[in-house]
C-alpha positions, 0 to 999 in steps of 0.5 A, a space after each residue: 499484535 500491534 499494527 503500525 503504518 509509516 507514510 513518509 510522503 503523504 498527500 491530499 488526493 484531489 480526484 477529478 471525475 471526467 466523462 472521458 480523458 482526452 489529452 490536449 482538450 478542455 474538460 468539464 469535471 463531473 465532480 471533484 473531491 479530496 481525500 487525505 491519503 498516502 499509502 500508509 494512511 490508506 492501508 491504516 484506514 482499511 484496517 480500521 474499517 475491518 475492525 483492527 486497531 492500528 497506529 500511523 506515523 510519518 511526516 505531515 505539514 502542519 499548515 494543512 494537517 487538519 484533513 488528516 487529523 479529522 480522518 484518523 479521528 473519525 476512523 479511530 486510528 492512533 495518530 502519531 504523525 510528526 508535524 513540521 512547518 509547511 504543507 503536505 503535498 496535493 496529488 491530482 487524480 483524473 478519473 476517466 468515467 468511460 474507461 474507469 482508468 485513473 491518471 495520477 499527477 504526483 507533486 513533490 512532497 515536503 522536504 525535511 532533514 535528519 532531525 525530523 527523520 530521527 523523530 519519526 524513527 523514534 516514534 516507529 521504534 516506540 510503536 513496535 517490538 516483538 510480535 508487531 507488524 509494520 507497513 512501510 509504504 509509499 515514495 521516499 522524500 527527496 532528501 532521504 536516501 533510497 536505502 531508508 526503508 532498508 535501514 528501517 526494515 533491518 532495525 525493526 526486524 532486530 526488534 522482532 517486528 514483521 515488515 510489509 514493504 510497499 515501495 518501488 524503484 530504488 527504494 525497493 531495490 535497496 530493500 531487496 539487496 539488504 541481505 537475509 537478516 534485513 529483508 522485508 517479510 512481505 512485498 507487494 509490487 505491481 507488474 511495472 514495479 516488478 519489471 523495474 526491479 528485475 530490469 527486464 520486461 515481464 509480458 506474460 504471467 509466466 514471466 511475472 511468476 519467475 520474477 516473483 519466485 526470484 524475490 521469494 528465493 532471495 528470502 522474502 517470505 511472501 511476494 504478492 504481485 498486483 495485476 489489476 483486473 487480472 487479480 494478483 499473484 501470491 508466492 510463498 514457501 508453501 507454493 504459488 497461487 493466483 487469485 481472480 476477483 469477481 465482477 466488481 462495480 468500480 467507483 474508483 481505482 484510487 487506493 485499490 493497491 493499498 487495500 490489497 496491502 491492508 488485506 495482506 496485513 489482516 490475513 497475516 494478523 490472523 495467521 491465515 493459510 496462503 489461499 485464505 490470505 489471498 482471498 482476503 487480500 483480493 476481497 479488500 481490494 475488490 471491496 474498496 473498488 466500490 467506494 471512493 477514498 480509502 474505505 471498505 464496505 462492511 465486514 460481511 460484504 467483504 467476507 461475501 466477496 472473499 467467498 466468490 474469489 477463485 484461487 488457482 494453485 500454480 505448479 
């Protein structure tokens, strides 16, 4: 099975570690580091760490593409990014060491026109086909309409490709309004993103479950809702379950959701049952928490984490 990820709005993530984040105060950083990233890039890095061959595409600014090229080469990832003039954006991530929380400041991305969008679409079509799996992930550039993922999903599914979508806001809403023939095969919203789609607060787990089941009944085969320290909810035709992570030392929460998506993809690649897929997805996320950047521990450690994950069936 060929695996490919799409990142239309990548970023260099600059993480600043602080003793504690106090708005309005002057801070002295403990440390600072930069990672070439973006959701699809992060997913691909975790899949490569697991040992699966994966290709990446999307749009990079050629003026600062070197960190991406170096990362992808080091991980053995097939780099099929389209390069255009300009710089890829830099996002700031403020890591509060006292609480473990990360505050994100996402800057505007590169703007590009129809010819670049068509070049990326052509690469994506070239990389996919019957039996392949594509991950469409992250925010959309301003000049692309909110239906960009919906249109790509419909085209990929006509080609026999399964699609995992990790998007939010209007892009997620458009994808879920596309009709059964154009719906993604799997989605991974967090609670806030699911609330945005449902247009109502989801304060309790039962509320989250109801909204996830709405998505699944609409035709999305697998709905995974990430719930942070509360684990994740998985809803599919064979049932619903909640997976709870073991206690984990947190080095950085940056990219944990992307690692969860990578675990989903790795599970779909191996045709795992829903309980085993949930364990693998959450093990990827928990394993990534112990690392900075989009990096997994070794396979044996991830499998050990998976064995400790509690999976509860929900009636």
